[in-house]
C-alpha positions in Angstrom: -152.7 21.5 140.1 -149.3 19.8 139.5 -146.6 20.9 137.1 -147.3 18.1 134.7 -150.8 19.4 134.1 -149.5 22.9 133.5 -147.0 21.6 130.9 -149.7 19.7 129.1 -152.0 22.7 129.1 -149.3 24.9 127.7 -148.4 22.4 125.0 -152.0 22.2 123.9 -152.3 26.0 123.9 -149.2 26.3 121.7 -150.6 23.7 119.3 -154.0 25.5 119.1 -152.3 28.8 118.4 -150.2 27.3 115.7 -153.1 25.5 114.1 -155.3 28.7 114.3 -152.6 30.8 112.7 -152.2 28.4 109.8 -156.0 28.0 109.3 -156.5 31.8 109.4 -154.3 32.3 106.4 -155.6 30.8 103.1 -153.8 30.6 99.8 -155.2 33.9 98.7 -153.0 36.8 97.9 -154.9 39.0 100.4 -154.1 36.5 103.2 -150.5 36.2 102.1 -150.1 40.0 102.3 -151.7 40.0 105.7 -149.2 37.5 106.9 -146.3 39.5 105.5 -147.7 42.6 107.3 -147.7 40.7 110.5 -143.9 40.1 110.2 -143.3 43.7 109.3 -145.3 44.9 112.3 -143.2 42.7 114.6 -140.1 44.5 113.5 -141.1 48.0 112.0 -137.5 49.0 111.4 -136.7 46.0 109.1 -136.2 46.9 105.5 -138.0 45.0 102.6 -134.9 43.1 101.6 -134.5 41.7 105.1 -138.1 40.7 105.2 -137.8 38.9 101.9 -134.6 37.1 103.1 -136.5 35.8 106.1 -139.3 34.6 103.9 -136.8 32.9 101.6 -135.2 31.2 104.6 -138.5 29.9 105.9 -139.3 28.4 102.4 -135.8 27.0 101.8 -135.3 29.1 98.7 -131.5 29.1 99.0 -129.9 26.8 96.5 -126.6 27.6 94.7 -128.3 29.3 91.7 -130.2 31.7 94.0 -127.2 32.3 96.2 -125.2 33.3 93.1 -127.4 36.4 92.9 -128.8 36.9 96.4 -127.4 36.7 99.9 -127.3 33.4 101.7 -130.7 33.2 103.5 -129.2 31.2 106.3 -126.9 34.0 107.5 -128.2 36.8 109.8 -131.8 37.7 110.6 -134.1 36.1 113.2 -136.2 33.0 112.7 -139.9 33.5 112.0 -142.4 32.3 114.6 -143.0 28.6 114.1 -146.7 29.0 113.0 -145.9 31.7 110.4 -142.8 29.8 109.3 -144.9 26.7 108.5 -147.4 28.8 106.6 -144.8 30.5 104.5 -143.0 27.3 103.8 -146.2 25.8 102.4 -147.2 28.8 100.4 -143.8 29.6 99.0 -142.3 26.2 98.1 -143.3 25.4 94.6 -143.9 21.8 93.4 -146.4 19.8 91.4 -147.5 16.6 93.1 -148.4 13.3 91.4 -152.1 13.9 91.8 -151.7 17.2 89.8 -151.9 19.4 92.9 -149.8 22.5 92.5 -148.3 24.0 95.7 -146.5 27.2 96.3 -149.2 29.3 94.5 -151.9 31.8 95.5 -155.1 33.1 94.0 -155.0 36.8 93.3 -158.0 39.2 93.3 -157.8 39.6 89.5 -158.7 35.8 89.1 -155.2 34.6 88.1 -153.0 32.2 90.0 -149.4 33.2 90.9 -146.4 31.2 92.1 -144.9 33.2 94.9 -141.3 32.0 94.7 -140.3 33.8 91.4 -142.4 36.8 92.4 -140.5 37.4 95.6 -137.1 36.5 94.2 -137.6 39.2 91.5 -138.6 41.8 94.1 -135.7 41.0 96.3 -133.3 41.4 93.4 -134.8 44.8 92.7 -134.5 46.0 96.3 -130.8 44.9 96.3 -130.1 46.7 93.1 -127.0 49.0 93.3 -127.7 50.6 89.9 -130.9 52.5 89.3 -133.2 50.6 86.9 -131.2 47.4 86.8 -131.3 44.4 89.1 -128.6 41.7 89.0 -130.1 38.3 88.2 -133.6 39.7 87.7 -134.4 37.7 84.5 -132.7 34.5 85.8 -134.4 34.4 89.2 -137.9 35.1 87.9 -138.4 33.3 84.6 -135.4 32.4 82.5 -134.2 29.5 84.7 -137.6 27.8 84.7 -138.1 28.5 81.0 -134.8 27.0 80.2 -135.7 23.8 82.1 -139.0 23.6 80.3 -137.7 24.3 76.8 -134.6 22.2 77.1 -135.9 19.1 78.7 -139.5 18.9 77.4 -139.7 16.3 74.7 -141.4 17.0 71.4 -144.4 14.9 72.6 -144.7 16.8 75.9 -146.6 20.0 76.4 -143.8 22.0 77.7 -145.6 25.0 79.3 -149.0 26.4 80.1 -150.9 24.0 82.3 -153.4 25.9 84.4 -156.0 24.7 86.9 -158.7 25.6 89.4 -159.1 26.2 93.2 -161.2 24.3 95.7 -162.6 27.6 96.8 -162.5 31.1 95.6 -163.2 32.7 99.0 -160.8 30.6 101.1 -158.5 28.8 98.6 -156.3 26.0 99.9 -155.8 23.5 97.1 -155.0 24.2 93.5 -155.4 21.3 91.0 -154.1 21.5 87.4 -156.8 20.9 84.8 -154.5 19.7 82.1 -151.6 17.3 82.0 -148.9 18.8 84.3 -146.1 20.6 82.3 -142.6 21.6 83.1 -143.6 25.2 83.4 -147.1 26.1 84.7 -149.1 29.2 84.1 -148.8 30.1 87.8 -145.0 30.0 87.5 -145.2 32.2 84.4 -147.5 34.7 86.1 -145.2 34.8 89.1 -142.2 35.2 87.0 -143.7 38.1 85.0 -144.8 39.9 88.2 -141.4 39.4 89.8 -139.7 40.9 86.7 -142.1 43.8 86.6 -142.0 44.6 90.3 -138.3 43.9 90.6 -137.6 46.4 87.8 -140.0 48.9 89.3 -138.4 48.9 92.8 -134.9 49.0 91.3 -135.8 52.2 89.5 -137.6 53.9 92.4 -136.1 56.1 95.1 -138.9 55.2 97.5 -138.5 52.2 99.8 -142.0 50.8 100.1 -142.8 48.0 102.6 -143.3 44.7 100.9 -147.0 44.5 102.0 -147.7 47.9 100.6 -146.0 47.1 97.3 -148.0 43.9 96.9 -151.3 45.4 98.1 -151.0 48.3 95.6 -150.2 45.9 92.8 -152.8 43.2 93.4 -155.6 44.8 95.3 -156.2 48.0 93.3 -160.0 48.8 93.1 -161.2 49.9 89.7 -163.5 52.9 89.6 -166.4 53.5 87.1 -163.9 54.1 84.3 -162.7 50.5 84.6 -159.4 49.7 83.1 -159.5 52.9 81.0 -158.8 54.8 84.2 -156.6 52.3 85.9 -152.9 53.0 86.8 -150.1 51.4 85.0 -148.6 49.2 87.8 -151.3 46.7 88.6 -151.6 43.0 88.1 -154.4 43.4 85.6 -151.9 45.0 83.3 -149.4 42.1 83.7 -149.2 41.1 80.1 -148.9 44.5 78.6 -146.3 45.6 81.1 -144.3 42.4 80.5 -144.5 42.8 76.8 -143.2 46.4 77.1 -140.4 45.3 79.4 -138.9 42.3 77.5 -138.6 41.5 73.8 -138.4 37.8 72.8 -134.7 38.0 71.6 -133.6 39.3 74.9 -135.6 36.7 76.8 -134.0 34.0 74.6 -130.5 35.2 75.5 -131.3 35.3 79.2 -132.6 31.7 79.0 -129.4 30.5 77.4 -127.4 32.4 80.1 -129.4 30.7 82.8 -128.6 27.2 81.4 -124.9 28.1 81.1 -124.9 29.2 84.7 -126.5 26.1 86.0 -124.0 24.0 84.1 -121.1 25.9 85.6 -122.5 25.7 89.1 -122.9 22.0 88.7 -119.2 21.7 87.9 -119.6 21.0 84.2 -117.1 22.4 81.6 -118.0 25.5 79.6 -120.5 24.9 76.9 -119.0 24.5 73.4 -120.0 27.1 70.8 -121.7 24.4 68.7 -123.8 23.2 71.6 -124.7 26.8 72.6 -125.9 27.5 69.1 -128.1 24.4 69.2 -129.5 25.4 72.6 -130.3 28.9 71.2 -132.1 27.3 68.3 -134.2 25.1 70.6 -135.0 28.1 72.9 -136.0 30.4 70.1 -138.3 27.7 68.6 -139.9 27.0 72.1 -140.4 30.7 72.8 -142.7 31.0 69.9 -145.5 29.3 71.8 -144.6 31.2 75.0 -144.9 34.5 73.1 -148.2 33.5 71.6 -149.8 32.3 74.8 -148.5 34.9 77.2 -147.8 38.0 75.1 -150.1 37.8 72.1 -153.2 36.3 73.8 -155.3 38.0 76.5 -155.7 36.6 80.0 -158.6 34.1 79.7 -160.5 33.0 82.8 -161.4 29.3 82.4 -164.8 27.8 83.0 -164.0 26.2 86.3 -162.6 29.5 87.6 -165.9 31.4 87.0 -167.9 28.4 88.3 -169.5 27.1 85.1 -172.2 24.4 85.3 -171.5 21.4 83.1 -172.4 21.3 79.4 -175.7 19.6 78.9 -175.2 16.6 76.6 -172.4 16.3 74.1 -170.8 19.4 72.5 -170.6 19.8 68.7 -167.0 20.3 67.8 -166.0 23.1 65.5 -164.1 22.5 62.2 -161.1 24.8 62.4 -160.0 27.3 61.3 -163.0 29.5 61.2 -163.5 32.7 59.3 -165.4 35.1 61.5 -165.7 36.7 64.9 -169.3 37.8 65.6 -169.5 40.6 68.1 -172.4 41.0 70.6 -173.2 42.7 73.9 -175.1 41.0 76.7 -177.9 43.7 77.2 -178.6 41.8 80.4 -176.4 42.2 82.6 -176.7 45.8 81.5 -173.7 47.2 83.5 -170.0 46.5 82.9 -168.4 44.2 85.5 -165.3 45.6 87.1 -164.1 42.7 89.3 -163.3 39.0 88.8 -166.1 38.2 91.4 -168.8 40.3 89.6 -167.8 39.2 86.1 -167.9 35.5 87.3 -171.3 36.1 88.8 -172.5 37.6 85.5 -171.2 34.6 83.6 -173.1 32.2 85.9 -176.2 34.3 85.5 -176.0 34.2 81.7 -175.4 30.5 81.7 -178.4 29.8 83.9 -180.6 32.0 81.6 -179.3 30.3 78.5 -179.7 26.8 79.9 -182.8 27.1 82.0 -184.9 29.8 80.1 -183.8 29.2 76.6 -183.2 25.5 76.8 -179.7 25.6 75.4 -176.9 23.2 76.3 -174.6 25.9 77.7 -173.9 29.6 77.7 -174.2 30.6 74.0 -171.1 32.7 73.6 -167.6 31.4 72.8 -166.0 34.1 74.9 -167.1 37.1 76.9 -165.2 40.3 77.6 -165.3 41.9 81.1 -164.3 45.4 82.1 -161.9 43.9 84.6 -159.2 43.2 82.0 -160.1 39.6 81.5 -161.7 37.5 78.7 -164.0 34.8 80.1 -164.2 31.4 78.4 -167.7 30.4 77.3 -167.8 27.5 74.9 -164.2 28.2 74.1 -162.1 27.5 71.0 -163.4 24.0 70.2 -167.2 23.8 71.0 -169.8 25.3 68.6 -171.7 28.1 70.2 -175.2 29.4 70.1 -174.7 33.1 69.4 -175.5 34.0 65.8 -178.4 32.2 64.1 -177.3 30.4 61.0 -173.6 31.2 61.5 -172.6 29.3 64.7 -170.4 26.8 62.8 -168.7 29.6 60.8 -167.2 31.8 63.6 -166.8 32.5 67.3 -169.3 34.5 69.2 -167.8 37.2 71.5 -169.9 39.3 73.7 -169.2 42.4 75.9 -170.8 42.4 79.3 -173.1 45.4 79.4 -175.8 47.1 77.4 -174.2 49.0 74.5 -177.3 50.0 72.5 -176.5 53.7 73.1 -172.8 53.8 74.0 -169.5 52.0 73.4 -167.7 49.5 75.6 -164.5 50.7 77.3 -161.5 51.2 75.1 -159.6 48.6 77.0 -162.2 45.8 76.6 -162.5 46.6 72.8 -158.7 46.4 72.4 -158.8 43.1 74.4 -161.1 41.6 71.8 -160.0 43.4 68.6 -156.3 43.2 69.1 -155.5 40.4 71.5 -158.3 37.8 71.3 -158.5 37.9 67.5 -154.6 37.8 67.2 -154.6 34.8 69.7 -157.2 33.0 67.5 -155.2 33.5 64.3 -151.8 32.7 65.9 -153.2 29.5 67.3 -154.6 28.4 64.0 -158.2 28.7 65.1 -159.1 31.6 62.8 -158.0 32.3 59.3 -155.7 35.2 58.8 -158.3 37.0 56.7 -161.0 36.9 59.4 -163.7 39.5 59.6 -165.1 41.0 62.8 -168.9 41.5 62.5 -171.6 43.0 64.6 -174.4 40.7 63.6 -177.8 42.3 63.7 -179.8 39.1 63.4 -177.8 37.5 66.2 -179.7 36.6 69.4 -182.7 38.9 70.0 -181.6 41.8 72.1 -177.8 41.0 72.1 -177.3 42.9 68.8 -175.1 46.0 69.1 -176.5 49.5 68.9 -175.8 51.9 66.0 -172.6 53.4 67.4 -171.2 50.1 68.5 -172.2 48.5 65.1 -170.3 51.3 63.3 -167.3 50.8 65.5 -167.2 47.1 64.8 -167.5 47.7 61.0 -164.4 49.9 61.4 -162.4 47.0 62.8 -162.6 44.9 59.7 -159.3 46.1 58.3 -157.6 44.6 61.4 -158.3 41.1 60.1 -157.6 41.6 56.4 
């Protein structure tokens, strides 16, 4: 066999290995963690900051703004293997394409989508911290810079933030497509920024030096036990919003956004911002942050219909006339057990929708929203479509159900807070529910979905929250 044949065979083998490595890692957080662990295993003595620097180098995350806070990624450290370098470049480099495909994001086990860039930048800033509990550039690297871009350059006619989307597959995700008009700051970027800020602060305050794969695995892959979120630890992705809310007050976030804009101007060679212009910028930021606070700090995480795999609405929905006056509270009875994972809650939603459409002959799942025990609210007919949940009252209020049979017991404290404190507040703040709304457990609702005595009494005790 001649040397030319051997060279051709070797080239084909290298190509196959590279293709296999890329194909074996999807855009799921579990696969991303697996790829990170592969790098760590190749160099067991490498510290987390060095691993993060190599990932940043592969993804080209090394502009002047980043270098102001973090070491130049092009200096020191070995190159990643070509196959892994290509994977990390694709999964870390964030951009939104003209066809509304969002790249640089991964699906997490809790059902949310996260941009990896701001997540890893925040963690790297935390590991490089020289003062316990503080990390230089943490706010700017994770969220403030992107928020500044969105709030400063989004016109009044543009939806500046919040576009979300759906994956082509939930088991082996590769392509994420935005469902709404693309915005200057997507929900995945916000999720990644919040997680980067939370984890960056955490590692900066800790004396333990965890490997990056362990840190990410503990945060994103925690398995809930029978107590659900009531027994869950503090530092997990399902508690993202409550941890972020405890970490950062809106006035502080506004100041950090303005500081980020000033730094970008300075790095671009522009003169120092005048006091008058700085005040105008602060006013714009404060006004824009009102929606950010409402969507990401007041509202609960809501899993969209396409993410839980909803079948299409049959026919044409009847639109609600907003604002409404009531939240009608139900439980599902069947499924009878609380759902503890995104996968199980999604399966329960599909099961209920099939029952409502095929057995009862309804156009869609009857409820407006459904509360899981996994820390999520699931979108049923949503904010705008009239539901089929409370006979004679469907046009007057939203129907919200807890997954599980609660004729003789109460739902978890976490899921009740999710509905009573967050979903209701979200509805009022968004102008969908009048501020004097009443939460009711409606006994003539939908056959067996009426709450039991203990649950009914609990709901009646909620009424003062809305008055």
